[in-house]
RODO-2510 file (C-alpha; in nm, 4 decimals, decimal comma):
residues 484
     n   res          X          Y          Z
     1     x     2,4134     0,0657    -1,3684
     2     x     2,6790     0,3059    -1,1906
     3     x     2,6446     0,5951    -1,4466
     4     x     2,2385     0,5392    -1,4506
     5     x     2,2773     0,6216    -1,0574
     6     x     2,5073     0,9194    -1,1007
     7     x     2,2931     1,0629    -1,3598
     8     x     1,9928     1,0125    -1,1725
     9     x     2,1877     1,1894    -0,8597
    10     x     2,2638     1,4934    -1,0517
    11     x     1,9146     1,4952    -1,2113
    12     x     1,7372     1,5294    -0,8922
    13     x     2,0115     1,7513    -0,7410
    14     x     2,0889     1,4944    -0,4327
    15     x     2,4447     1,5296    -0,3518
    16     x     2,6798     1,8425    -0,3753
    17     x     3,0486     1,9116    -0,2501
    18     x     3,0926     1,8955     0,0907
    19     x     2,7813     1,7281     0,2153
    20     x     2,7816     1,4917     0,4965
    21     x     2,5698     1,2293     0,4728
    22     x     2,4351     0,9805     0,6822
    23     x     2,3801     0,6203     0,5245
    24     x     2,1374     0,3510     0,6246
    25     x     2,2688    -0,0048     0,5828
    26     x     2,1015    -0,2906     0,6630
    27     x     2,3012    -0,5375     0,5192
    28     x     2,0550    -0,6384     0,2612
    29     x     2,0975    -0,6305    -0,1438
    30     x     1,9671    -0,3014    -0,1860
    31     x     2,1443    -0,1027     0,1222
    32     x     2,4678    -0,2720     0,0082
    33     x     2,4694    -0,1745    -0,3428
    34     x     2,3430     0,1892    -0,2363
    35     x     2,6806     0,2012     0,0165
    36     x     2,9229     0,0428    -0,2433
    37     x     2,7970     0,2779    -0,5219
    38     x     2,8212     0,6131    -0,3067
    39     x     3,1765     0,4819    -0,1812
    40     x     3,3106     0,4574    -0,5255
    41     x     3,1386     0,7764    -0,6757
    42     x     3,2620     0,9936    -0,3688
    43     x     3,6127     0,8108    -0,2948
    44     x     3,8172     1,1087    -0,3746
    45     x     3,6499     1,1891    -0,0091
    46     x     3,5086     1,5398    -0,0872
    47     x     3,1625     1,3787     0,0134
    48     x     3,1830     1,2346     0,3802
    49     x     2,9720     0,9106     0,4486
    50     x     2,8770     0,7864     0,7608
    51     x     2,7123     0,4975     0,8253
    52     x     2,4117     0,3588     1,0506
    53     x     2,3010     0,0175     1,1056
    54     x     1,9816    -0,0302     1,3154
    55     x     1,9376    -0,4196     1,5014
    56     x     1,5600    -0,3990     1,5463
    57     x     1,5376    -0,6835     1,7809
    58     x     1,2963    -0,8854     1,5783
    59     x     1,5184    -1,1436     1,4412
    60     x     1,7378    -1,2799     1,6821
    61     x     2,0782    -1,4040     1,6119
    62     x     2,0429    -1,3402     1,2323
    63     x     2,0249    -0,9798     1,3278
    64     x     2,3505    -0,9885     1,5251
    65     x     2,4918    -1,1690     1,1851
    66     x     2,3527    -0,9008     0,9896
    67     x     2,5320    -0,6258     1,2106
    68     x     2,8678    -0,8062     1,2241
    69     x     2,8138    -0,8146     0,8220
    70     x     2,7498    -0,4358     0,7788
    71     x     3,0572    -0,3713     1,0227
    72     x     3,2974    -0,5461     0,7987
    73     x     3,1617    -0,4097     0,4795
    74     x     3,2365    -0,0703     0,6341
    75     x     3,5904    -0,1712     0,7677
    76     x     3,6880    -0,2634     0,4182
    77     x     3,5919     0,0616     0,2888
    78     x     3,7188     0,2468     0,5888
    79     x     3,4029     0,4332     0,6696
    80     x     3,3076     0,5639     0,9763
    81     x     2,9770     0,3250     1,1519
    82     x     2,7832     0,3404     1,4247
    83     x     2,5190     0,0605     1,5357
    84     x     2,1998     0,0625     1,7377
    85     x     1,9836    -0,1844     1,8865
    86     x     1,6115    -0,1140     1,9741
    87     x     1,3169    -0,3391     2,0801
    88     x     1,0823    -0,2777     1,8096
    89     x     0,8249    -0,5146     1,9144
    90     x     0,8146    -0,3780     2,2734
    91     x     0,7964    -0,0028     2,1385
    92     x     0,5153    -0,0984     1,8722
    93     x     0,3207    -0,2079     2,1608
    94     x     0,4096     0,0728     2,3964
    95     x     0,2805     0,3588     2,1341
    96     x    -0,0246     0,1138     1,9864
    97     x     0,1888     0,1173     1,6235
    98     x     0,2438    -0,1940     1,4087
    99     x     0,6314    -0,3400     1,4249
   100     x     0,6589    -0,1800     1,0265
   101     x     0,5588     0,1429     1,1728
   102     x     0,7496     0,1439     1,5069
   103     x     1,0950     0,0172     1,3004
   104     x     1,0278     0,2825     1,0362
   105     x     0,9883     0,5567     1,3169
   106     x     1,3299     0,4412     1,5190
   107     x     1,4786     0,4281     1,2123
   108     x     1,4755     0,7581     1,1049
   109     x     1,4726     0,9346     1,4545
   110     x     1,8060     0,7614     1,4554
   111     x     1,8908     0,8783     1,1425
   112     x     1,8012     1,2021     1,2370
   113     x     2,0111     1,1908     1,5759
   114     x     2,3095     1,1096     1,4046
   115     x     2,2776     1,3677     1,1491
   116     x     2,2647     1,6469     1,4438
   117     x     2,5192     1,4721     1,6442
   118     x     2,7339     1,4310     1,3497
   119     x     2,6693     1,7546     1,1623
   120     x     2,5466     1,5631     0,8423
   121     x     2,2803     1,7661     0,5972
   122     x     2,1467     1,4274     0,4318
   123     x     2,0375     1,0983     0,5006
   124     x     2,0655     0,8104     0,2170
   125     x     1,8328     0,5088     0,1952
   126     x     1,8228     0,2548    -0,0412
   127     x     1,4394     0,2405    -0,1680
   128     x     1,4339     0,1325    -0,5474
   129     x     1,1592     0,0983    -0,8258
   130     x     1,0215    -0,2205    -0,6661
   131     x     1,0021    -0,0458    -0,3331
   132     x     0,8097     0,2662    -0,5037
   133     x     0,5383     0,0211    -0,6965
   134     x     0,4929    -0,1006    -0,3742
   135     x     0,4331     0,1924    -0,2178
   136     x     0,1749     0,3258    -0,4755
   137     x    -0,0112     0,0027    -0,4576
   138     x    -0,0459     0,0185    -0,0803
   139     x    -0,1766     0,3576    -0,1147
   140     x    -0,3947     0,3060    -0,3696
   141     x    -0,5641    -0,0078    -0,1820
   142     x    -0,5747     0,2145     0,1158
   143     x    -0,7522     0,4874    -0,0711
   144     x    -0,5211     0,7503    -0,1230
   145     x    -0,5178     1,0480    -0,3408
   146     x    -0,2758     1,1510    -0,6147
   147     x     0,0049     1,2215    -0,3324
   148     x     0,0305     0,8815    -0,2290
   149     x     0,0119     0,7374    -0,5838
   150     x     0,3006     0,9903    -0,6969
   151     x     0,5156     0,7127    -0,4819
   152     x     0,8527     0,7719    -0,3149
   153     x     1,0225     1,0879    -0,3554
   154     x     1,3611     1,0966    -0,4844
   155     x     1,4255     1,4048    -0,2311
   156     x     1,2261     1,4623     0,0687
   157     x     1,2616     1,7016     0,4072
   158     x     1,2629     1,5925     0,7636
   159     x     1,2722     1,8488     1,0435
   160     x     1,4678     1,7224     1,3695
   161     x     1,5048     2,0119     1,6523
   162     x     1,4415     2,3041     1,4412
   163     x     1,6828     2,1780     1,1562
   164     x     1,5599     2,0066     0,8294
   165     x     1,7682     1,7417     0,6874
   166     x     1,7362     1,6153     0,3381
   167     x     1,6375     1,2142     0,2540
   168     x     1,8019     1,1189    -0,1006
   169     x     1,7275     0,8206    -0,2543
   170     x     1,9645     0,7386    -0,5190
   171     x     1,8749     0,3912    -0,6173
   172     x     1,4847     0,4884    -0,7177
   173     x     1,5910     0,4748    -1,0893
   174     x     1,6800     0,1121    -1,0485
   175     x     1,4690    -0,2079    -1,0449
   176     x     1,5626    -0,4865    -0,8058
   177     x     1,6827    -0,7002    -1,0790
   178     x     1,9130    -0,4609    -1,1525
   179     x     2,0789    -0,4110    -0,8280
   180     x     2,1277    -0,7844    -0,7960
   181     x     2,3071    -0,7749    -1,0886
   182     x     2,5182    -0,4826    -0,9812
   183     x     2,6063    -0,7012    -0,6934
   184     x     2,6709    -1,0043    -0,8617
   185     x     2,8998    -0,8308    -1,1465
   186     x     3,1045    -0,6653    -0,8426
   187     x     3,1183    -0,9511    -0,6400
   188     x     2,9195    -0,8186    -0,3295
   189     x     2,7652    -1,0195    -0,0944
   190     x     2,5010    -0,9360     0,1199
   191     x     2,2374    -1,0658     0,3983
   192     x     1,9000    -1,2271     0,3554
   193     x     1,6308    -1,0560     0,5875
   194     x     1,4418    -1,4037     0,6001
   195     x     1,0988    -1,1934     0,7012
   196     x     1,0493    -1,0335     0,3592
   197     x     0,9438    -1,3709     0,2070
   198     x     0,6482    -1,3958     0,4683
   199     x     0,3141    -1,2475     0,4377
   200     x     0,3374    -1,0857     0,7744
   201     x     0,3352    -0,7397     0,6419
   202     x     0,1090    -0,5754     0,3898
   203     x     0,4022    -0,4752     0,1804
   204     x     0,5219    -0,8087     0,1308
   205     x     0,2017    -0,9867     0,0438
   206     x     0,2230    -0,6865    -0,2415
   207     x     0,5987    -0,7817    -0,3321
   208     x     0,5624    -1,1455    -0,2553
   209     x     0,2444    -1,2179    -0,4369
   210     x     0,0212    -0,9115    -0,6625
   211     x     0,3992    -0,7560    -0,7832
   212     x     0,5350    -1,0880    -0,8896
   213     x     0,1832    -1,2383    -1,0474
   214     x     0,2000    -0,8672    -1,2493
   215     x     0,5492    -0,9219    -1,3735
   216     x     0,4856    -1,2996    -1,4765
   217     x     0,1597    -1,2888    -1,5940
   218     x     0,0520    -0,9706    -1,7269
   219     x     0,3736    -0,7405    -1,8510
   220     x     0,7175    -0,8039    -1,7725
   221     x     0,7594    -0,4633    -1,7330
   222     x     0,5069    -0,3753    -1,4708
   223     x     0,7087    -0,2231    -1,2035
   224     x     0,8552     0,0141    -1,4357
   225     x     0,5027     0,1298    -1,5565
   226     x     0,4101     0,1761    -1,2082
   227     x     0,7394     0,3943    -1,1731
   228     x     0,6500     0,5810    -1,4806
   229     x     0,2963     0,6765    -1,3804
   230     x     0,3748     0,7439    -1,0523
   231     x     0,6028     1,0273    -1,1746
   232     x     0,3806     1,1554    -1,4098
   233     x     0,1304     1,1566    -1,0924
   234     x     0,4066     1,3654    -0,9255
   235     x     0,4102     1,6379    -1,1978
   236     x     0,0664     1,6406    -1,1790
   237     x     0,0555     1,6819    -0,8096
   238     x     0,3712     1,9470    -0,7823
   239     x     0,1056     2,1415    -1,0191
   240     x    -0,2068     2,0953    -0,8483
   241     x    -0,0367     2,1977    -0,5369
   242     x     0,0845     2,5233    -0,6351
   243     x    -0,2819     2,5729    -0,7357
   244     x    -0,3922     2,4544    -0,4135
   245     x    -0,1661     2,6490    -0,2248
   246     x    -0,2819     3,0107    -0,3650
   247     x    -0,6485     2,9227    -0,3212
   248     x    -0,5775     2,7744     0,0567
   249     x    -0,4629     3,1320     0,1128
   250     x    -0,7259     3,2815    -0,0311
   251     x    -1,0239     3,0969     0,1554
   252     x    -0,9079     2,9479     0,4719
   253     x    -0,9018     3,1548     0,7578
   254     x    -0,8144     3,1105     1,1143
   255     x    -1,0792     3,1758     1,3925
   256     x    -0,9710     3,3277     1,7237
   257     x    -1,0646     3,0327     1,8767
   258     x    -0,8071     2,8286     1,6828
   259     x    -1,0306     2,6692     1,4353
   260     x    -0,9440     2,6701     1,0462
   261     x    -1,2405     2,8301     0,8462
   262     x    -1,3582     2,7495     0,4839
   263     x    -1,6743     2,9494     0,3535
   264     x    -1,8875     2,7184     0,1814
   265     x    -2,0264     2,9290    -0,0803
   266     x    -1,6552     3,0133    -0,1851
   267     x    -1,5465     2,6466    -0,1507
   268     x    -1,8359     2,5501    -0,3653
   269     x    -1,7208     2,7789    -0,6620
   270     x    -1,3668     2,6102    -0,6864
   271     x    -1,3387     2,2975    -0,9502
   272     x    -1,4059     1,9646    -0,7101
   273     x    -1,0105     1,8906    -0,7520
   274     x    -0,9296     2,1952    -0,5980
   275     x    -1,1971     2,1553    -0,3137
   276     x    -1,0509     1,8216    -0,2260
   277     x    -0,7089     1,9614    -0,2307
   278     x    -0,7966     2,2507    -0,0089
   279     x    -0,9543     1,9788     0,2353
   280     x    -0,6727     1,7478     0,2645
   281     x    -0,4365     2,0574     0,3344
   282     x    -0,6703     2,1328     0,6106
   283     x    -0,6595     1,8418     0,7709
   284     x    -0,2652     1,7746     0,7091
   285     x    -0,2058     2,1366     0,8873
   286     x    -0,4232     2,0468     1,1570
   287     x    -0,2937     1,6690     1,2362
   288     x     0,0935     1,7464     1,1139
   289     x     0,0507     1,4672     0,8410
   290     x    -0,1547     1,2921     0,6097
   291     x    -0,1142     0,9548     0,8018
   292     x    -0,4437     0,7915     0,8322
   293     x    -0,6240     1,0498     0,6440
   294     x    -0,7815     0,9134     0,3449
   295     x    -1,0068     0,9896     0,0575
   296     x    -1,2773     0,9039     0,2732
   297     x    -1,2539     1,1374     0,5073
   298     x    -1,2127     1,4517     0,1971
   299     x    -1,5661     1,2827     0,0589
   300     x    -1,7056     1,2922     0,4612
   301     x    -1,6169     1,6714     0,4695
   302     x    -1,7408     1,7873     0,1244
   303     x    -2,0795     1,6071     0,2459
   304     x    -2,1144     1,8901     0,4917
   305     x    -2,1480     2,1516     0,1706
   306     x    -2,5019     2,0302     0,1391
   307     x    -2,5478     1,9437     0,5080
   308     x    -2,7716     2,1404     0,7554
   309     x    -2,6114     2,3631     1,0436
   310     x    -2,4979     2,1642     1,2950
   311     x    -2,3521     1,8205     1,1131
   312     x    -2,0092     1,7464     1,1899
   313     x    -1,7345     1,4804     1,0705
   314     x    -1,5073     1,3505     1,3260
   315     x    -1,1864     1,2800     1,1996
   316     x    -0,8757     1,1018     1,2761
   317     x    -0,6354     1,2391     1,5298
   318     x    -0,9432     1,4040     1,7172
   319     x    -1,0347     1,6308     1,4343
   320     x    -1,3543     1,7542     1,4177
   321     x    -1,5224     1,9358     1,0940
   322     x    -1,8176     2,1055     1,1929
   323     x    -2,1140     2,2710     0,9315
   324     x    -2,1949     2,6250     1,0632
   325     x    -2,4405     2,8782     0,9491
   326     x    -2,1438     2,9955     0,6282
   327     x    -1,8661     2,7671     0,6717
   328     x    -1,7065     2,4806     0,7519
   329     x    -1,5107     2,4743     1,0709
   330     x    -1,1999     2,2401     1,1605
   331     x    -1,1157     2,1969     1,5360
   332     x    -0,7705     2,0433     1,6132
   333     x    -0,9411     1,8891     1,9217
   334     x    -1,2825     1,7944     1,9853
   335     x    -1,2098     1,9142     2,3405
   336     x    -1,1550     2,2979     2,2099
   337     x    -1,5042     2,2795     2,1024
   338     x    -1,6456     2,1492     2,4418
   339     x    -1,4606     2,4191     2,5829
   340     x    -1,6553     2,6580     2,3652
   341     x    -1,9619     2,4892     2,4344
   342     x    -1,9311     2,4958     2,8170
   343     x    -1,8497     2,8485     2,7760
   344     x    -2,1545     2,9383     2,6256
   345     x    -2,3801     2,7871     2,8581
   346     x    -2,3173     3,0315     3,1186
   347     x    -2,4760     3,2976     2,8945
   348     x    -2,7498     3,4962     3,0088
   349     x    -3,0748     3,4933     2,8000
   350     x    -3,1491     3,7235     2,5664
   351     x    -3,4978     3,9063     2,4288
   352     x    -3,5549     3,8589     2,0841
   353     x    -3,6937     4,1640     1,9313
   354     x    -3,9454     4,1742     1,6854
   355     x    -3,8643     4,3140     1,4408
   356     x    -3,5283     4,3455     1,4940
   357     x    -3,1837     4,1776     1,5769
   358     x    -3,0061     3,9918     1,8604
   359     x    -2,6580     3,8744     1,8726
   360     x    -2,6191     3,5074     1,9392
   361     x    -2,3616     3,4656     2,2038
   362     x    -2,0745     3,2262     2,0973
   363     x    -2,1560     3,1758     1,7684
   364     x    -2,0493     3,4866     1,5546
   365     x    -2,4148     3,5205     1,4212
   366     x    -2,7019     3,7758     1,4422
   367     x    -3,0545     3,6556     1,4663
   368     x    -3,2616     3,9097     1,2595
   369     x    -3,6602     3,9045     1,2649
   370     x    -3,9257     4,0508     1,0656
   371     x    -4,2780     4,0500     1,0432
   372     x    -4,4856     4,0124     0,6895
   373     x    -4,8189     3,9122     0,5831
   374     x    -4,8692     3,5923     0,4740
   375     x    -5,0500     3,4880     0,1320
   376     x    -5,1745     3,1506     0,0544
   377     x    -4,9516     2,8983    -0,1399
   378     x    -4,6394     3,1653    -0,0884
   379     x    -4,3392     2,9652    -0,0852
   380     x    -4,1286     2,9007     0,2157
   381     x    -3,7756     2,9000     0,2217
   382     x    -3,5680     2,5657     0,2611
   383     x    -3,2609     2,6826     0,4124
   384     x    -3,1196     2,5808     0,7541
   385     x    -3,0636     3,0004     0,8231
   386     x    -3,4447     3,1093     0,7404
   387     x    -3,7482     3,0062     0,9044
   388     x    -4,0972     3,0989     0,8975
   389     x    -4,3170     3,0701     1,2109
   390     x    -4,7233     3,1333     1,2494
   391     x    -4,6696     3,4810     1,4440
   392     x    -5,0142     3,4658     1,6077
   393     x    -4,9176     3,1277     1,7644
   394     x    -4,6817     3,2574     1,9856
   395     x    -4,8105     3,3165     2,3474
   396     x    -4,4815     3,4859     2,5261
   397     x    -4,2096     3,7182     2,4717
   398     x    -3,9385     3,5278     2,2788
   399     x    -3,6002     3,4567     2,4356
   400     x    -3,2550     3,3028     2,2796
   401     x    -3,1226     3,1215     2,6020
   402     x    -2,9966     2,6929     2,6774
   403     x    -3,2309     2,4354     2,7640
   404     x    -3,3937     2,4539     3,1191
   405     x    -3,5809     2,1942     3,3337
   406     x    -3,9576     2,1295     3,1763
   407     x    -3,8560     2,2292     2,8125
   408     x    -4,0438     2,0299     2,5431
   409     x    -4,0924     2,0794     2,1793
   410     x    -4,3938     1,9860     1,9681
   411     x    -4,3120     1,6956     1,7353
   412     x    -4,6367     1,6410     1,5216
   413     x    -4,9364     1,8586     1,4032
   414     x    -5,1467     1,6559     1,6379
   415     x    -5,0026     1,8146     1,9216
   416     x    -4,7683     1,5296     2,0196
   417     x    -4,4959     1,6648     2,2655
   418     x    -4,1473     1,5698     2,3364
   419     x    -3,9388     1,6534     2,6362
   420     x    -3,6070     1,8130     2,5036
   421     x    -3,4038     1,5941     2,6700
   422     x    -3,5468     1,3055     2,5283
   423     x    -3,5423     1,4458     2,1781
   424     x    -3,1729     1,5349     2,2486
   425     x    -3,0973     1,1643     2,3095
   426     x    -3,3093     1,0401     2,0381
   427     x    -3,0798     1,2727     1,7921
   428     x    -2,8060     1,1194     1,9420
   429     x    -2,6864     1,4843     2,0669
   430     x    -2,3908     1,4301     2,2939
   431     x    -2,4477     1,5010     2,6546
   432     x    -2,1848     1,7649     2,6669
   433     x    -2,3307     1,9305     2,4097
   434     x    -2,6659     1,9777     2,5657
   435     x    -2,6570     2,2065     2,7961
   436     x    -2,4734     2,4463     2,5696
   437     x    -2,7363     2,4178     2,2741
   438     x    -2,8811     2,7859     2,1500
   439     x    -3,2923     2,7819     2,1758
   440     x    -3,5854     2,9816     2,0674
   441     x    -3,8276     2,9768     2,3452
   442     x    -4,1741     3,0453     2,3822
   443     x    -4,1839     3,0293     2,7441
   444     x    -4,1240     2,6298     2,7991
   445     x    -4,1995     2,5895     2,4562
   446     x    -3,9175     2,5497     2,2284
   447     x    -3,9606     2,7017     1,8640
   448     x    -3,6441     2,6106     1,7173
   449     x    -3,3239     2,4418     1,7797
   450     x    -3,0636     2,6282     1,6154
   451     x    -2,8222     2,4418     1,4264
   452     x    -2,9905     2,1265     1,4777
   453     x    -3,0897     1,9445     1,1656
   454     x    -3,3463     2,2591     1,0546
   455     x    -3,5955     2,1175     1,3799
   456     x    -3,8506     2,3841     1,4473
   457     x    -4,1955     2,2875     1,6566
   458     x    -4,4570     2,1726     1,4689
   459     x    -4,6994     2,3884     1,6463
   460     x    -4,5823     2,7153     1,4745
   461     x    -4,5321     2,5894     1,1141
   462     x    -4,7459     2,7918     0,8483
   463     x    -5,0257     2,6467     0,7121
   464     x    -5,3321     2,7460     0,5225
   465     x    -5,4957     2,9572     0,7946
   466     x    -5,1637     3,1609     0,8826
   467     x    -5,2099     3,5154     0,8690
   468     x    -4,8733     3,6729     0,9874
   469     x    -4,5353     3,5119     0,9403
   470     x    -4,2306     3,5699     1,1842
   471     x    -3,9378     3,5361     0,9674
   472     x    -3,6195     3,4595     1,1709
   473     x    -3,2823     3,4791     0,9734
   474     x    -2,9359     3,3696     1,1120
   475     x    -2,6385     3,5930     0,9533
   476     x    -2,2987     3,6124     1,0210
   477     x    -2,1462     3,8908     1,2086
   478     x    -1,9116     3,9660     0,9206
   479     x    -2,2557     4,0976     0,7136
   480     x    -2,2876     4,3784     0,9718
   481     x    -1,8650     4,4328     1,0094
   482     x    -1,8653     4,2643     1,3494
   483     x    -2,1081     4,4262     1,5028
   484     x    -2,2239     4,3223     1,8730
***
């Protein structure tokens, strides 16, 4: 078994001469096995091992016994040893995390801090094949993509205070039964964490019920098969990431307001796998990680490809995906969009020339107008960016502006009206956004609420009696060379 782990370390280029490695040791079977194997492999001293034990403040006297046990093991192996104690339940409560999440966060923060202080370059942890299988199933049940289903990586990187450190997992090639056999063969004792036997944590339920049942009733090699599948998915993920990286750099741009932007027509040309990968990468770029970002969120964003201008998806971490005229924009913080909207409120009304074009402040968009004769049964375009109006029903000079007291819109062909304020309430447009909404107005009568589910006033709709059509078209500034 020692040879198997040596080969795995070599295959994944985990350890080199001169490495200084922080080893996380809880005192359980997995970490004791890891420490024993590393101590045997590098007893010549050309790799430095520093052992870290963390008391999470959860298990009382048992945790103290674990700490004393690890200290004795390190003394017998003549290894440098440091222990740390934290009140993880309290930290979890303050940071609104589960105890499992808080514990992991504390562990890695401590490992990284010691790495920095002791001039170490790597962290060794004792994940094994069973842990990998649990992780794959956990991600599958939560709705993960290929990356989550590829399981635990043999080597990963963590950043701390502008430095990067490797996290290595030499035991990922072993199942838990193999680890227990190694310990028994070598006469090594270990501590039992009784919380692993409870169903308090989701992973415990997967370990104690689902995987046990699968191995017992379906296939004895279930854990190994899940590990093999995760490896294949990891290889596929690496290939796809390369393809996605190439297309991401070509399709995604950053706007002046800090938003990430992807053009709808260009994204639609890509295979659906590349589409989803680009959208996941945008979210990861803005959030800093993929935790709590699920396939559901990717599909919600993809739905914006066929939605009207102004439709939006609220995402974890306060992010927002907004369907604009020719693209989907991603805002890291919804407040950024609010500040933009509030800035637009102060814009002075602008006359709409007929025919001609006018720049719409704060939108990177022009409104272009044309007049044309209407022919009966002529097809009216169905587009959120192009609208036709009965020109002869317009009573005043048209302006583009924000809302005013007394504004209204006609909501049916019988002349029924609704105050614009009430319409916004019915449409669930947030109060903070109403004053910033751009409108095409004929006096107090609102002809078109720009970017709002294609809504135009019923009064101006083209019908069988229409003779002259006013065509309005929203065009991105890029089509005019950023002209103003």
